[in-house]
C-alpha positions as a printed Julia matrix, in Angstrom:
504×3 Matrix{Float64}:
 13.88   -2.82  53.34
 14.19    0.02  55.78
 11.49    2.34  56.95
 12.54    5.01  54.47
 13.22    7.49  57.27
 16.73    8.87  57.06
 18.86    8.14  60.12
 21.41   10.62  61.42
 24.03    8.66  63.33
 27.33   10.22  64.26
 29.94    8.81  61.88
 33.44   10.14  61.53
 33.65   11.14  57.87
 36.69   13.36  58.29
 39.29   13.24  55.57
 42.62   14.97  55.21
 43.63   16.2   51.79
 46.75   17.86  50.5
 44.8    20.82  49.17
 42.33   21.55  51.93
 42.12   21.57  55.67
 40.9    18.44  57.4
 37.15   18.5   57.75
 35.72   17.42  61.05
 33.4    14.5   61.55
 29.81   14.9   62.6
 26.31   13.67  62.0
 25.9    12.43  58.47
 22.73   14.48  58.14
 24.94   17.53  58.43
 27.89   16.13  56.51
 30.42   18.91  55.85
 31.25   19.87  52.3
 34.89   18.99  51.72
 37.17   21.78  50.54
 34.8    24.72  50.24
 35.14   27.02  47.26
 36.47   29.8   49.46
 39.49   27.63  50.24
 40.49   27.04  46.64
 43.66   28.75  45.46
 43.02   31.37  42.75
 44.97   29.38  40.17
 42.66   26.42  40.69
 39.75   28.26  39.11
 41.15   27.52  35.67
 38.8    25.14  33.89
 40.52   21.88  32.88
 40.66   20.49  29.4
 37.42   18.95  28.18
 39.17   15.59  28.01
 39.29   15.28  31.8
 36.96   12.64  33.19
 36.03   10.89  36.4
 35.34    7.16  36.41
 32.25    5.75  38.12
 32.67    2.03  38.84
 31.08   -0.6   41.02
 29.52   -4.05  40.97
 26.25   -4.69  39.09
 23.26   -3.53  41.1
 25.23   -1.0   43.13
 23.32    1.93  41.65
 26.25    3.57  39.87
 24.27    4.46  36.74
 21.48    5.93  38.87
 24.17    7.92  40.68
 25.48    9.36  37.41
 21.96   10.34  36.4
 21.45   12.04  39.76
 24.75   13.91  39.47
 23.74   15.45  36.14
 20.0    15.57  36.92
 19.13   13.28  34.04
 16.11   11.06  33.62
 17.58    7.73  32.54
 16.16    6.03  29.47
 16.06    2.27  29.04
 19.7     1.25  28.55
 19.19   -2.48  28.09
 20.85   -2.28  24.68
 24.01   -0.77  26.19
 24.69   -3.13  29.09
 28.05   -4.21  27.66
 29.13   -0.72  26.63
 31.05    1.91  28.51
 29.04    5.13  28.75
 30.68    8.55  28.54
 28.68   11.62  29.54
 29.94   14.87  28.01
 28.64   18.4   28.03
 26.46   19.4   25.11
 23.7    21.96  24.81
 21.64   19.53  22.74
 21.11   16.02  24.14
 22.57   13.38  21.85
 23.43    9.67  22.04
 26.03    8.01  19.8
 27.41    4.48  19.71
 31.05    3.73  18.86
 31.33    0.27  17.33
 34.65   -1.39  16.4
 34.88   -1.7   12.64
 33.29    1.69  11.99
 35.15    4.97  11.65
 32.1     7.05  12.48
 29.76    6.77  15.46
 26.31    5.34  14.87
 22.96    6.36  16.35
 22.38    4.42  19.56
 19.2     2.53  18.76
 17.5    -0.42  20.39
 18.5    -3.81  18.92
 16.38   -5.01  16.03
 16.56   -8.64  17.15
 19.21  -11.26  16.71
 22.87  -11.07  17.77
 24.61   -7.79  17.11
 28.06   -6.36  17.71
 27.76   -4.37  20.97
 29.44   -0.96  20.95
 32.61   -0.48  22.95
 31.19    2.76  24.28
 28.19    5.06  24.07
 28.63    8.82  24.33
 25.79   10.9   25.73
 25.74   14.69  25.44
 23.88   16.49  28.21
 23.67   20.19  29.22
 24.48   19.6   32.91
 26.76   22.29  34.34
 28.93   19.66  36.04
 29.9    18.23  32.66
 31.5    21.55  31.71
 34.12   20.76  34.35
 34.51   17.02  33.98
 33.14   14.21  31.82
 31.72   11.19  33.62
 32.49    7.63  32.52
 30.18    4.83  33.65
 31.49    1.26  33.47
 29.36   -1.47  31.81
 26.35   -2.64  33.75
 26.69   -6.33  32.93
 29.31   -8.88  33.9
 31.45   -9.2   36.98
 35.05   -8.39  37.77
 36.89  -10.97  35.71
 40.6   -10.29  35.08
 39.97   -8.65  31.7
 37.27   -6.32  33.04
 39.48   -5.37  35.99
 42.35   -4.55  33.61
 40.11   -2.27  31.55
 38.67   -0.54  34.6
 42.1     0.07  36.13
 43.46    1.49  32.88
 40.55    3.91  32.6
 40.84    4.86  36.27
 44.59    5.45  36.07
 44.15    8.15  33.43
 41.09    9.76  35.02
 40.85   12.62  37.48
 39.75   10.05  40.03
 37.69    6.96  40.75
 34.29    6.96  42.44
 33.61    3.39  43.55
 29.94    2.72  44.26
 28.88    0.19  46.91
 25.39   -1.03  47.83
 24.59   -0.44  51.5
 23.09   -3.94  51.72
 26.15   -5.87  50.52
 29.65   -5.91  52.05
 32.66   -5.5   49.8
 33.62   -8.77  48.14
 37.18  -10.03  47.7
 37.25   -9.1   43.99
 36.16   -5.54  44.78
 38.73   -5.21  47.57
 41.44   -6.45  45.22
 40.39   -3.98  42.53
 40.43   -1.07  44.98
 43.83   -2.12  46.32
 45.22   -2.17  42.78
 43.55    1.18  42.04
 45.17    2.73  45.11
 48.56    2.12  43.49
 47.6     3.61  40.12
 44.86    6.22  40.7
 45.52    9.66  42.12
 42.13   10.19  43.79
 39.55    7.71  45.11
 36.12    8.38  46.59
 33.75    5.74  47.99
 29.99    6.04  47.6
 27.49    4.05  49.69
 24.12    3.91  47.91
 20.59    2.88  48.91
 20.98    4.15  52.48
 17.29    5.12  52.41
 16.41    1.43  52.05
 18.6     0.01  54.83
 18.44    1.31  58.39
 21.63   -0.55  59.31
 23.75    1.14  56.66
 26.04    2.82  59.26
 27.15   -0.63  60.42
 27.8    -1.68  56.83
 29.82    1.49  56.23
 31.91    0.82  59.33
 32.49   -2.8   58.28
 33.58   -1.77  54.78
 35.91    0.9   56.17
 37.53   -1.75  58.35
 38.01   -4.04  55.35
 39.63   -1.25  53.34
 41.84   -0.15  56.23
 43.75   -3.42  55.88
 44.49   -2.6   52.22
 46.68    0.43  52.81
 46.57    4.04  54.02
 45.15    5.5   50.81
 41.98    3.42  51.08
 41.85    3.82  54.85
 41.67    7.62  54.47
 39.56    7.78  51.3
 36.4     9.89  51.76
 33.01    8.15  52.05
 29.76    9.58  50.72
 26.52    7.96  51.89
 23.81    8.84  49.37
 20.12    8.31  48.78
 18.93    8.42  45.18
 15.22    8.23  45.99
 13.61   11.07  43.99
 11.57   11.95  47.08
 14.59   12.04  49.39
 17.79   12.72  47.45
 20.7    12.98  49.86
 24.47   13.35  49.52
 24.55   14.02  45.76
 25.42   17.72  46.1
 28.53   16.82  48.12
 29.62   14.45  45.37
 29.16   17.12  42.72
 31.33   19.41  44.77
 34.0    16.73  45.14
 34.12   16.29  41.36
 34.45   20.05  40.89
 37.37   20.07  43.34
 39.04   17.24  41.42
 38.62   19.2   38.2
 40.01   22.37  39.78
 43.04   20.51  41.14
 43.69   19.09  37.69
 43.33   22.52  36.12
 45.77   24.04  38.58
 48.31   21.33  37.79
 47.9    21.9   34.06
 48.84   25.59  34.27
 52.04   24.94  36.24
 54.45   25.11  33.34
 58.1    25.71  34.04
 60.59   27.54  31.89
 62.72   25.94  29.22
 66.04   24.64  30.51
 69.02   24.24  28.21
 70.19   20.63  28.09
 73.8    20.47  26.89
 76.01   17.74  25.46
 79.77   18.02  25.98
 81.71   14.85  25.32
 79.39   12.24  23.86
 80.87    9.1   22.38
 79.12    6.18  20.74
 77.85    4.7   23.99
 74.38    6.18  23.63
 73.95    4.61  20.18
 74.96    1.18  21.42
 72.62    1.48  24.38
 69.74    2.64  22.19
 70.11   -0.3   19.82
 70.51   -2.79  22.65
 67.53   -1.49  24.61
 65.28   -1.41  21.54
 66.17   -4.97  20.63
 65.71   -6.35  24.14
 62.5    -4.47  24.87
 60.96   -5.4   21.53
 61.64   -9.09  22.11
 60.3    -8.89  25.66
 57.11   -7.17  24.48
 56.47   -9.84  21.85
 57.07  -12.57  24.43
 54.59  -10.98  26.83
 51.95  -10.88  24.09
 52.5   -14.58  23.4
 52.06  -15.43  27.07
 48.96  -13.23  27.32
 47.39  -14.87  24.28
 48.03  -18.32  25.74
 46.23  -17.22  28.9
 43.37  -15.8   26.84
 43.06  -19.12  25.02
 42.73  -20.97  28.34
 40.07  -18.57  29.63
 38.03  -18.78  26.45
 38.19  -22.59  26.37
 37.0   -22.62  29.98
 34.08  -20.41  28.94
 33.21  -22.87  26.19
 33.24  -25.76  28.64
 31.64  -24.32  31.75
 30.11  -21.0   30.76
 27.45  -20.13  28.22
 29.24  -21.95  25.41
 29.9   -20.82  21.85
 27.35  -17.95  21.77
 29.2   -16.23  24.61
 32.68  -16.7   23.12
 32.73  -13.48  21.02
 31.82  -11.38  24.07
 34.5   -12.98  26.25
 37.16  -12.88  23.53
 36.43   -9.26  22.62
 36.81   -8.21  26.25
 40.05  -10.18  26.57
 41.47   -8.58  23.41
 40.47   -5.16  24.72
 42.46   -5.81  27.9
 45.38   -7.19  25.87
 45.43   -3.99  23.79
 45.64   -1.88  26.94
 48.4    -3.97  28.52
 50.46   -3.89  25.35
 49.99   -0.15  24.88
 50.83    0.45  28.53
 54.07   -1.48  28.07
 54.91    0.49  24.92
 54.53    3.77  26.78
 56.52    2.51  29.78
 59.34    1.3   27.52
 59.35    4.64  25.73
 59.64    6.64  28.95
 62.35    4.4   30.38
 64.31    4.33  27.13
 64.27    8.11  26.76
 65.44    8.51  30.36
 68.21    5.92  29.92
 69.6     7.13  26.58
 69.45   10.85  27.29
 70.55   10.35  30.87
 73.75    8.93  29.4
 74.03   11.52  26.62
 73.28   14.84  28.35
 75.63   16.58  30.76
 72.96   16.63  33.5
 70.23   14.05  34.11
 67.09   15.2   32.28
 64.25   16.44  34.48
 60.56   15.89  33.75
 60.3    18.98  31.56
 63.24   17.89  29.39
 61.85   14.36  29.12
 58.51   15.74  27.94
 60.26   17.87  25.33
 62.12   14.83  24.02
 58.92   12.76  23.92
 57.06   15.47  22.02
 59.9    15.78  19.51
 60.09   12.0   19.17
 56.42   11.8   18.29
 56.84   14.45  15.61
 59.87   12.62  14.25
 58.03    9.28  14.23
 55.19   10.84  12.24
 57.62   12.07   9.56
 59.37    8.69   9.19
 56.51    7.08   7.28
 57.41    7.35   3.6
 54.87    4.82   2.31
 51.71    6.7    3.34
 51.03    3.95   5.86
 48.61    5.13   8.51
 50.01    5.59  11.99
 46.72    4.43  13.55
 45.4     0.96  12.7
 42.58   -0.99  14.33
 43.04   -4.77  14.16
 39.77   -6.68  13.76
 39.34  -10.45  13.97
 37.05  -11.75  11.22
 34.8   -14.8   10.86
 37.53  -16.53   8.84
 39.83  -16.18  11.9
 41.98  -13.73   9.95
 42.85  -10.22  11.14
 41.86   -7.2    9.07
 43.18   -3.68   9.6
 41.01   -0.57   9.55
 43.14    2.57   9.34
 42.67    6.0   10.79
 42.5     7.59  14.22
 38.71    7.31  14.25
 38.91    3.55  13.69
 41.19    3.16  16.7
 39.03    5.54  18.74
 36.04    3.24  18.24
 37.96    0.58  20.2
 38.44    2.84  23.23
 36.41    2.64  26.42
 36.62    6.4   27.03
 37.27    7.78  23.56
 37.87   11.48  23.21
 38.38   11.67  26.97
 41.35    9.42  26.39
 45.01   10.38  26.79
 46.28    8.82  23.56
 47.19   12.21  22.06
 48.99   13.5   25.17
 52.33   15.09  24.28
 54.36   12.41  26.06
 52.76    9.57  24.09
 55.24    8.82  21.33
 53.94    5.58  19.84
 50.45    4.87  18.53
 48.25    2.68  20.7
 47.54   -0.96  19.92
 43.84   -1.65  19.32
 42.31   -5.11  18.79
 38.71   -6.32  18.7
 36.2    -8.53  16.91
 34.25   -7.39  13.88
 30.47   -7.5   13.86
 30.12  -10.79  11.99
 31.93  -12.71  14.74
 29.05  -12.04  17.11
 26.58  -13.81  14.82
 28.59  -16.79  13.6
 28.42  -18.85  16.81
 24.73  -18.35  17.56
 22.27  -21.29  17.44
 20.8   -21.87  13.99
 17.04  -21.77  13.86
 15.66  -24.82  12.05
 12.07  -24.59  10.75
  9.88  -26.96  12.71
 12.72  -28.17  14.91
 14.87  -27.17  17.86
 17.73  -24.68  17.39
 20.95  -26.29  16.18
 23.83  -25.46  18.5
 27.28  -24.76  17.03
 29.93  -27.45  17.35
 32.32  -26.64  20.19
 35.17  -28.31  18.32
 34.7   -25.89  15.43
 34.54  -23.07  17.93
 37.83  -24.08  19.55
 39.56  -24.45  16.18
 38.41  -20.99  15.12
 39.57  -19.54  18.45
 43.01  -21.14  18.23
 43.62  -19.98  14.67
 42.31  -16.47  15.39
 44.67  -16.06  18.34
 47.62  -17.19  16.23
 46.75  -14.54  13.66
 46.4   -11.91  16.37
 49.86  -12.83  17.68
 51.37  -12.42  14.22
 49.69   -9.07  13.57
 50.52   -7.6   16.97
 54.09   -8.8   16.46
 54.25   -6.81  13.23
 52.8    -3.75  14.95
 55.32   -3.97  17.79
 58.26   -4.39  15.42
 57.19   -1.3   13.51
 56.68    0.79  16.63
 60.01   -0.06  18.26
 61.75    0.62  14.95
 60.06    4.02  14.76
 61.1     4.77  18.32
 64.74    3.88  17.61
 64.87    6.07  14.52
 63.12    9.0   16.2
 65.39    8.98  19.25
 68.49    8.54  17.08
 67.54   11.68  15.13
 67.01   13.75  18.28
 70.17   12.47  19.98
 72.25   12.92  16.83
 71.14   16.54  16.5
 71.99   17.14  20.16
 75.5    15.73  19.65
 76.06   17.79  16.5
 74.95   21.06  18.09
 76.1    20.48  21.65
 72.62   21.17  22.99
 69.25   19.46  22.95
 67.19   21.1   20.2
 63.89   19.48  21.19
């Protein structure tokens, strides 16, 4: 524990950005504010959509939740009941807390557990009147658990679609290999990254730790080597560095808002001499990509089975299985959805690149994607819901809960999500465990005797059968989605051929 007296060493905290002049280094006690408001372009003053969010991540004990509370000037309540949940802070004049639980279409009041095993929510949304939240929502990752592959997958997916990632590091602990690997992966997928060093008021040697961590990150690529650092103290008696972080988040929001208003004109996309080649390519690509997606799901589920069996053997046993499996299925949902969207983008570019007289630019591709989504919505003639949440039950079967709200309850970021963006043609895949699964493998209390532990053989059999059912149901969902995509793109391309111009 340090003396509590803030040190003011000279540390080079300069950072070059594409939208502001390079700020000079200097004593951390006089750390410059990056990108002052006077330097912002006029167009950047446009407030972004309310769905924009920044992700706050870091290892347990790093102080990330305390940082969020400091950013919005919030007194944190006891959140023991929400340790497994993602927490989304949104602007609201009246404070409110709601829990989104898979298996429910509507959010529930976030109350303390009544005792006994319960289905943890995927996320908790907190409304707060902080001015910062008018610009950007804040998403706090779960406070429990480490950086296992499933958790990393979920964090990276949320970070990729955020305004940026703030990664929080304790000044007493150097970056571990898992954290370095996560940041290296994030550097390839996330537009903006900021690094926050907490608890500097408790450790006099924090400048040495900052320098050591910067050296570790420098070996992971230029983006991490030049990412800005923010040493902060969250001691109520000596808050330091938080105002600079608020300003950084406002800059991120302004940059996003400026990008949103840059809308180009509509360009005519013509078709002159189209044959049947585009149809053959569309059918071939749909068939091959659908088979590849199903194969990837099978491989992923086999890996999930191995990880869960390892948890049964060396972890906390059967009682922990629902938590591990639910997290793995969450990550599987994101990987599968990510592949769906990637296939859609690549397929649109390939088919219409062959069909149109000139290669389609980004604006044309977005128009086609928007039209394809509208077409896919009109193709359902059996009143079948576009959005379906798949829930594993205690019988190891898979039940479907329909509706956008049901799928939203499976999301880590919810309404801040990008699932209704105009270039998202196909509905997301969402899989989780229903509430009963979290109670079925708990020890049975016997009157006058010790608790009776569940049989691990029964647990493994249930797991194996449940994963087979998940594979079948996801296979059906994928078949339906790729079929919708083929029909939607065939309609748009056919109209373009008939009229000699893209009508989307």
